[in-house]
C-alpha positions as CSV (number, residue, x, y, z in Angstrom):
1,X,0.0,0.0,0.0
2,X,1.3,3.4,-1.0
3,X,1.0,6.6,1.2
4,X,2.2,10.1,0.6
5,X,3.7,12.1,3.4
6,X,4.1,15.9,3.2
7,X,6.7,17.7,5.3
8,X,6.6,21.5,5.6
9,X,8.9,24.1,7.2
10,X,8.0,23.2,10.8
11,X,10.7,21.6,12.9
12,X,8.5,20.8,15.8
13,X,8.2,17.0,16.1
14,X,10.2,16.5,12.9
15,X,12.6,13.9,14.3
16,X,9.7,11.9,15.8
17,X,7.8,12.2,12.6
18,X,10.6,10.6,10.6
19,X,10.8,7.8,13.1
20,X,7.0,7.2,12.7
21,X,7.4,7.2,8.9
22,X,10.1,4.5,9.2
23,X,7.9,2.5,11.6
24,X,5.1,2.5,9.1
25,X,7.4,1.4,6.4
26,X,8.9,-1.4,8.4
27,X,6.0,-2.6,10.6
28,X,3.2,-2.3,8.1
29,X,5.2,-2.6,4.8
30,X,3.9,0.7,3.5
31,X,5.5,2.4,0.5
32,X,6.0,5.9,1.8
33,X,6.5,8.7,-0.8
34,X,8.0,11.8,1.0
35,X,6.9,15.2,-0.4
36,X,8.8,18.2,1.0
37,X,8.1,21.8,0.5
38,X,11.1,24.0,-0.2
39,X,11.1,25.0,3.5
40,X,10.6,21.3,4.5
41,X,13.8,20.5,2.8
42,X,15.6,23.4,4.5
43,X,14.3,22.4,7.9
44,X,15.2,18.8,7.4
45,X,18.7,19.8,6.5
46,X,18.9,22.1,9.5
47,X,17.8,19.2,11.8
48,X,20.4,17.0,10.1
49,X,17.7,14.7,8.8
50,X,18.0,15.2,5.1
51,X,20.4,12.2,4.6
52,X,18.2,10.1,6.8
53,X,15.2,10.8,4.6
54,X,17.1,10.0,1.4
55,X,18.6,6.8,2.8
56,X,15.3,5.4,4.2
57,X,12.7,6.3,1.6
58,X,12.7,5.3,-2.1
59,X,10.9,8.5,-3.2
60,X,11.8,11.8,-1.7
61,X,10.3,14.6,-3.8
62,X,11.1,18.3,-3.2
63,X,8.9,21.2,-4.4
64,X,9.9,23.0,-7.5
65,X,6.6,24.8,-7.9
66,X,3.0,24.1,-6.9
67,X,2.6,21.3,-9.4
68,X,6.1,19.9,-9.7
69,X,7.0,17.2,-9.1
70,X,3.6,16.1,-10.3
71,X,2.3,14.1,-7.3
72,X,-0.9,16.0,-6.8
73,X,-2.4,14.2,-9.8
74,X,-1.6,10.8,-8.4
75,X,-3.2,11.8,-5.1
76,X,-6.3,13.0,-6.9
77,X,-6.5,9.8,-9.0
78,X,-6.4,7.5,-5.9
79,X,-2.9,6.1,-6.4
80,X,-2.2,6.6,-2.7
81,X,-4.3,5.1,0.2
82,X,-4.0,8.4,2.1
83,X,-2.0,11.6,2.4
84,X,-0.4,12.9,5.6
85,X,1.0,16.4,6.2
86,X,3.1,16.2,9.3
87,X,4.4,18.5,10.6
88,X,2.3,21.3,9.0
89,X,3.7,24.8,9.6
90,X,1.4,27.7,10.5
91,X,1.9,29.0,7.0
92,X,0.8,25.8,5.3
93,X,-2.1,25.4,7.7
94,X,-3.3,28.9,6.9
95,X,-3.1,28.3,3.2
96,X,-5.0,25.1,3.3
97,X,-7.6,26.6,5.7
98,X,-8.3,29.3,3.2
99,X,-8.2,27.2,0.1
100,X,-4.9,28.6,-1.2
101,X,-3.1,26.0,-3.3
102,X,0.0,27.9,-4.4
103,X,2.6,25.5,-2.9
104,X,3.2,21.8,-3.6
105,X,1.8,20.7,-0.2
106,X,-1.2,23.0,-0.3
107,X,-1.9,21.9,-3.9
108,X,-1.6,18.3,-3.0
109,X,-4.1,18.7,-0.2
110,X,-6.6,20.4,-2.5
111,X,-6.4,17.8,-5.2
112,X,-6.3,14.9,-2.7
113,X,-9.6,16.1,-1.2
114,X,-11.1,16.7,-4.6
115,X,-10.2,13.1,-5.5
116,X,-11.5,11.6,-2.3
117,X,-8.1,10.7,-0.9
118,X,-8.3,10.7,2.9
119,X,-6.0,13.5,4.2
120,X,-4.6,13.8,7.7
121,X,-2.8,16.9,8.9
122,X,-0.8,17.5,12.1
123,X,-0.6,21.3,12.5
124,X,2.2,22.3,15.0
125,X,0.3,25.3,16.4
126,X,-3.0,23.8,17.8
127,X,-3.3,25.3,21.2
128,X,-2.9,28.8,22.7
129,X,-0.1,29.3,25.1
130,X,3.6,28.6,25.1
131,X,5.5,25.4,24.8
132,X,9.1,24.3,24.8
133,X,10.6,22.7,21.7
134,X,14.1,21.4,20.9
135,X,16.4,23.0,18.4
136,X,18.7,20.9,16.2
137,X,21.6,21.7,18.5
138,X,19.6,20.3,21.5
139,X,18.9,23.7,23.0
140,X,15.4,24.5,24.1
141,X,13.2,27.3,22.6
142,X,9.9,28.6,24.0
143,X,7.4,29.4,21.3
144,X,4.0,31.0,21.7
145,X,1.1,30.1,19.5
146,X,-0.8,33.0,18.0
147,X,-4.6,33.3,18.1
148,X,-4.8,33.3,14.3
149,X,-2.9,30.0,14.1
150,X,-5.4,28.3,16.4
151,X,-8.3,29.8,14.4
152,X,-6.8,28.3,11.2
153,X,-6.6,24.9,12.8
154,X,-10.2,25.1,13.9
155,X,-11.1,26.1,10.3
156,X,-9.2,23.0,9.1
157,X,-11.3,20.8,11.5
158,X,-14.4,21.9,9.7
159,X,-13.2,21.0,6.2
160,X,-14.6,17.9,4.5
161,X,-11.9,15.4,3.6
162,X,-9.4,16.6,6.3
163,X,-8.8,15.0,9.7
164,X,-6.7,17.1,12.0
165,X,-4.5,15.0,14.2
166,X,-3.8,16.0,17.8
167,X,-0.4,14.2,17.7
168,X,1.9,12.7,15.1
169,X,1.6,9.4,16.9
170,X,-2.0,9.0,15.8
171,X,-0.9,8.2,12.3
172,X,0.3,4.7,13.2
173,X,-3.3,3.9,14.4
174,X,-4.7,5.2,11.1
175,X,-2.2,3.2,9.1
176,X,-3.0,0.1,11.1
177,X,-6.7,0.5,10.3
178,X,-6.0,1.0,6.5
179,X,-3.8,-2.2,6.5
180,X,-6.5,-4.2,8.4
181,X,-9.2,-3.0,6.1
182,X,-7.2,-3.8,3.0
183,X,-6.5,-7.3,4.3
184,X,-10.2,-8.0,4.8
185,X,-11.2,-6.8,1.3
Protein backbone atom coordinates (compact mmCIF):
# COMPACT_ATOMS: atom_id res chain seq x y z
CA UNK A 1 0.00 0.00 0.00
CA UNK A 2 1.29 3.45 -0.95
CA UNK A 3 0.95 6.58 1.16
CA UNK A 4 2.21 10.11 0.57
CA UNK A 5 3.72 12.12 3.41
CA UNK A 6 4.12 15.89 3.21
CA UNK A 7 6.67 17.71 5.32
CA UNK A 8 6.60 21.49 5.56
CA UNK A 9 8.87 24.06 7.19
CA UNK A 10 8.01 23.21 10.79
CA UNK A 11 10.72 21.61 12.90
CA UNK A 12 8.47 20.77 15.83
CA UNK A 13 8.20 16.95 16.09
CA UNK A 14 10.22 16.49 12.91
CA UNK A 15 12.64 13.85 14.28
CA UNK A 16 9.71 11.94 15.84
CA UNK A 17 7.79 12.24 12.57
CA UNK A 18 10.57 10.64 10.57
CA UNK A 19 10.79 7.80 13.10
CA UNK A 20 7.03 7.25 12.72
CA UNK A 21 7.43 7.17 8.93
CA UNK A 22 10.15 4.51 9.25
CA UNK A 23 7.94 2.47 11.59
CA UNK A 24 5.06 2.54 9.11
CA UNK A 25 7.35 1.41 6.35
CA UNK A 26 8.92 -1.40 8.38
CA UNK A 27 6.05 -2.61 10.57
CA UNK A 28 3.20 -2.29 8.05
CA UNK A 29 5.17 -2.64 4.82
CA UNK A 30 3.89 0.71 3.53
CA UNK A 31 5.50 2.37 0.54
CA UNK A 32 6.02 5.95 1.79
CA UNK A 33 6.53 8.72 -0.76
CA UNK A 34 7.98 11.76 0.99
CA UNK A 35 6.93 15.16 -0.37
CA UNK A 36 8.81 18.17 0.97
CA UNK A 37 8.05 21.82 0.54
CA UNK A 38 11.10 23.98 -0.17
CA UNK A 39 11.05 24.98 3.50
CA UNK A 40 10.57 21.33 4.50
CA UNK A 41 13.84 20.46 2.80
CA UNK A 42 15.55 23.43 4.46
CA UNK A 43 14.32 22.44 7.94
CA UNK A 44 15.18 18.76 7.43
CA UNK A 45 18.72 19.81 6.55
CA UNK A 46 18.86 22.14 9.55
CA UNK A 47 17.85 19.24 11.81
CA UNK A 48 20.42 16.98 10.08
CA UNK A 49 17.65 14.66 8.84
CA UNK A 50 17.97 15.16 5.07
CA UNK A 51 20.37 12.24 4.58
CA UNK A 52 18.19 10.07 6.83
CA UNK A 53 15.17 10.77 4.59
CA UNK A 54 17.08 10.02 1.40
CA UNK A 55 18.57 6.80 2.80
CA UNK A 56 15.34 5.39 4.22
CA UNK A 57 12.73 6.25 1.61
CA UNK A 58 12.73 5.34 -2.08
CA UNK A 59 10.88 8.45 -3.21
CA UNK A 60 11.82 11.81 -1.71
CA UNK A 61 10.31 14.62 -3.77
CA UNK A 62 11.13 18.29 -3.25
CA UNK A 63 8.91 21.16 -4.36
CA UNK A 64 9.94 23.01 -7.48
CA UNK A 65 6.62 24.78 -7.90
CA UNK A 66 2.97 24.14 -6.89
CA UNK A 67 2.59 21.32 -9.41
CA UNK A 68 6.09 19.94 -9.67
CA UNK A 69 7.03 17.24 -9.08
CA UNK A 70 3.64 16.09 -10.29
CA UNK A 71 2.34 14.10 -7.34
CA UNK A 72 -0.89 16.01 -6.79
CA UNK A 73 -2.45 14.25 -9.78
CA UNK A 74 -1.57 10.84 -8.35
CA UNK A 75 -3.25 11.80 -5.07
CA UNK A 76 -6.35 12.96 -6.92
CA UNK A 77 -6.49 9.76 -8.96
CA UNK A 78 -6.38 7.52 -5.88
CA UNK A 79 -2.92 6.07 -6.38
CA UNK A 80 -2.23 6.59 -2.66
CA UNK A 81 -4.27 5.14 0.20
CA UNK A 82 -4.01 8.40 2.13
CA UNK A 83 -2.05 11.63 2.42
CA UNK A 84 -0.43 12.90 5.62
CA UNK A 85 0.96 16.39 6.20
CA UNK A 86 3.08 16.23 9.33
CA UNK A 87 4.39 18.49 10.61
CA UNK A 88 2.34 21.28 9.04
CA UNK A 89 3.68 24.77 9.62
CA UNK A 90 1.40 27.66 10.55
CA UNK A 91 1.92 29.02 7.02
CA UNK A 92 0.82 25.81 5.28
CA UNK A 93 -2.07 25.39 7.72
CA UNK A 94 -3.31 28.91 6.91
CA UNK A 95 -3.06 28.32 3.16
CA UNK A 96 -5.02 25.08 3.35
CA UNK A 97 -7.62 26.60 5.71
CA UNK A 98 -8.33 29.35 3.18
CA UNK A 99 -8.18 27.20 0.05
CA UNK A 100 -4.89 28.60 -1.24
CA UNK A 101 -3.09 25.99 -3.34
CA UNK A 102 0.01 27.91 -4.37
CA UNK A 103 2.62 25.52 -2.94
CA UNK A 104 3.22 21.84 -3.60
CA UNK A 105 1.84 20.70 -0.23
CA UNK A 106 -1.24 22.96 -0.28
CA UNK A 107 -1.94 21.94 -3.89
CA UNK A 108 -1.56 18.26 -2.99
CA UNK A 109 -4.08 18.68 -0.16
CA UNK A 110 -6.55 20.44 -2.47
CA UNK A 111 -6.35 17.76 -5.16
CA UNK A 112 -6.32 14.86 -2.69
CA UNK A 113 -9.57 16.14 -1.20
CA UNK A 114 -11.11 16.70 -4.63
CA UNK A 115 -10.25 13.10 -5.53
CA UNK A 116 -11.52 11.62 -2.26
CA UNK A 117 -8.10 10.68 -0.89
CA UNK A 118 -8.26 10.72 2.93
CA UNK A 119 -6.04 13.54 4.20
CA UNK A 120 -4.57 13.80 7.69
CA UNK A 121 -2.83 16.92 8.94
CA UNK A 122 -0.83 17.54 12.08
CA UNK A 123 -0.56 21.33 12.49
CA UNK A 124 2.15 22.27 14.96
CA UNK A 125 0.27 25.27 16.39
CA UNK A 126 -2.97 23.81 17.77
CA UNK A 127 -3.31 25.30 21.24
CA UNK A 128 -2.93 28.76 22.69
CA UNK A 129 -0.06 29.27 25.05
CA UNK A 130 3.64 28.62 25.10
CA UNK A 131 5.52 25.38 24.75
CA UNK A 132 9.13 24.33 24.79
CA UNK A 133 10.58 22.72 21.70
CA UNK A 134 14.05 21.41 20.87
CA UNK A 135 16.35 23.04 18.36
CA UNK A 136 18.69 20.95 16.18
CA UNK A 137 21.58 21.68 18.55
CA UNK A 138 19.61 20.34 21.52
CA UNK A 139 18.89 23.75 23.02
CA UNK A 140 15.35 24.52 24.10
CA UNK A 141 13.19 27.25 22.58
CA UNK A 142 9.95 28.59 24.00
CA UNK A 143 7.41 29.38 21.30
CA UNK A 144 4.02 31.02 21.72
CA UNK A 145 1.10 30.14 19.48
CA UNK A 146 -0.83 33.05 17.99
CA UNK A 147 -4.62 33.33 18.09
CA UNK A 148 -4.80 33.28 14.28
CA UNK A 149 -2.90 29.96 14.15
CA UNK A 150 -5.43 28.28 16.44
CA UNK A 151 -8.30 29.80 14.42
CA UNK A 152 -6.82 28.32 11.24
CA UNK A 153 -6.58 24.87 12.85
CA UNK A 154 -10.22 25.15 13.91
CA UNK A 155 -11.10 26.07 10.33
CA UNK A 156 -9.24 22.97 9.08
CA UNK A 157 -11.26 20.80 11.47
CA UNK A 158 -14.45 21.93 9.70
CA UNK A 159 -13.23 21.04 6.21
CA UNK A 160 -14.57 17.94 4.47
CA UNK A 161 -11.90 15.41 3.64
CA UNK A 162 -9.41 16.57 6.27
CA UNK A 163 -8.78 15.02 9.66
CA UNK A 164 -6.71 17.13 12.03
CA UNK A 165 -4.50 14.99 14.22
CA UNK A 166 -3.80 15.95 17.85
CA UNK A 167 -0.43 14.18 17.73
CA UNK A 168 1.87 12.72 15.06
CA UNK A 169 1.63 9.38 16.89
CA UNK A 170 -2.04 9.03 15.81
CA UNK A 171 -0.87 8.22 12.30
CA UNK A 172 0.25 4.72 13.25
CA UNK A 173 -3.30 3.89 14.39
CA UNK A 174 -4.67 5.21 11.11
CA UNK A 175 -2.18 3.18 9.07
CA UNK A 176 -3.03 0.07 11.06
CA UNK A 177 -6.75 0.54 10.25
CA UNK A 178 -6.01 0.96 6.54
CA UNK A 179 -3.84 -2.17 6.50
CA UNK A 180 -6.47 -4.22 8.36
CA UNK A 181 -9.24 -2.96 6.10
CA UNK A 182 -7.20 -3.81 3.01
CA UNK A 183 -6.51 -7.33 4.35
CA UNK A 184 -10.22 -8.03 4.76
CA UNK A 185 -11.24 -6.84 1.29
